[in-house]
PLY file of the C-alpha trace (Angstrom):
ply
format ascii 1.0
element vertex 71
property float x
property float y
property float z
element edge 70
property int vertex1
property int vertex2
end_header
0.10 0.02 0.06
1.42 3.69 -0.95
-0.44 6.79 -0.02
-0.32 8.75 -3.28
-2.64 11.75 -2.47
0.12 13.31 0.01
3.28 15.11 -0.77
5.46 12.81 0.60
7.91 10.45 -1.46
9.57 8.79 1.20
7.25 6.08 2.72
8.16 3.02 4.44
5.44 0.29 4.92
5.85 -1.65 8.58
4.36 -2.84 11.68
4.44 -1.17 14.93
7.14 -2.77 16.98
6.95 -0.69 20.28
5.07 2.13 21.83
6.41 4.21 24.57
3.51 6.10 26.04
4.14 9.57 27.63
1.76 12.05 29.21
1.56 14.26 26.19
3.87 12.32 23.77
4.75 8.97 22.67
7.55 7.44 20.89
6.14 4.48 17.90
8.88 2.26 16.60
7.65 1.14 13.06
9.71 -2.11 11.89
10.40 -1.64 8.21
12.04 -3.65 5.73
14.90 -1.42 5.80
15.31 -0.71 9.58
13.43 1.00 12.36
11.75 4.37 11.99
10.66 6.07 15.15
7.89 8.61 15.10
7.13 10.98 17.94
3.34 11.89 17.90
0.86 12.85 20.48
-0.41 10.58 22.95
-3.86 11.50 22.01
-3.23 10.63 18.49
-2.00 7.27 19.62
-5.44 6.72 21.05
-7.57 8.15 18.31
-5.72 5.95 15.66
-6.08 3.02 17.88
-1.94 2.41 17.33
-1.36 -0.96 19.10
2.13 -2.96 18.61
1.42 -5.09 15.52
-0.74 -2.52 13.49
0.32 -2.33 9.82
1.42 1.62 9.11
2.94 3.72 6.75
5.70 5.88 7.67
5.81 8.93 6.01
9.23 10.78 6.17
9.16 14.04 5.01
12.28 16.68 6.03
13.32 20.19 5.05
16.73 19.72 6.77
18.99 16.80 7.63
22.08 17.64 10.08
24.94 15.60 9.97
28.15 15.56 12.56
31.27 14.41 12.30
31.99 11.44 14.70
0 1
1 2
2 3
3 4
4 5
5 6
6 7
7 8
8 9
9 10
10 11
11 12
12 13
13 14
14 15
15 16
16 17
17 18
18 19
19 20
20 21
21 22
22 23
23 24
24 25
25 26
26 27
27 28
28 29
29 30
30 31
31 32
32 33
33 34
34 35
35 36
36 37
37 38
38 39
39 40
40 41
41 42
42 43
43 44
44 45
45 46
46 47
47 48
48 49
49 50
50 51
51 52
52 53
53 54
54 55
55 56
56 57
57 58
58 59
59 60
60 61
61 62
62 63
63 64
64 65
65 66
66 67
67 68
68 69
69 70
C-alpha cells in the first residue's frame, strides 16, 4: 500500500514494534524492511488512531533539513 494523495515521497511500510507512552507525546517504533523508524506523536493521536503493537502502518518521512555531525 502506498499513499499517493500526499506530497511525501519517502514512504516505508511496516508494523508497529513498540509504543512508549508518555503523558503528552509517545514514541512509536515502526519495523520496516529497511530498519526501525521512530515517530514522536501525541499520545492522543496514538489513542485516536487505535495504534497498538502489530498494527500495519506507513511511515511518511518528510524533512526540510538533515543535520550531520562528524564522529
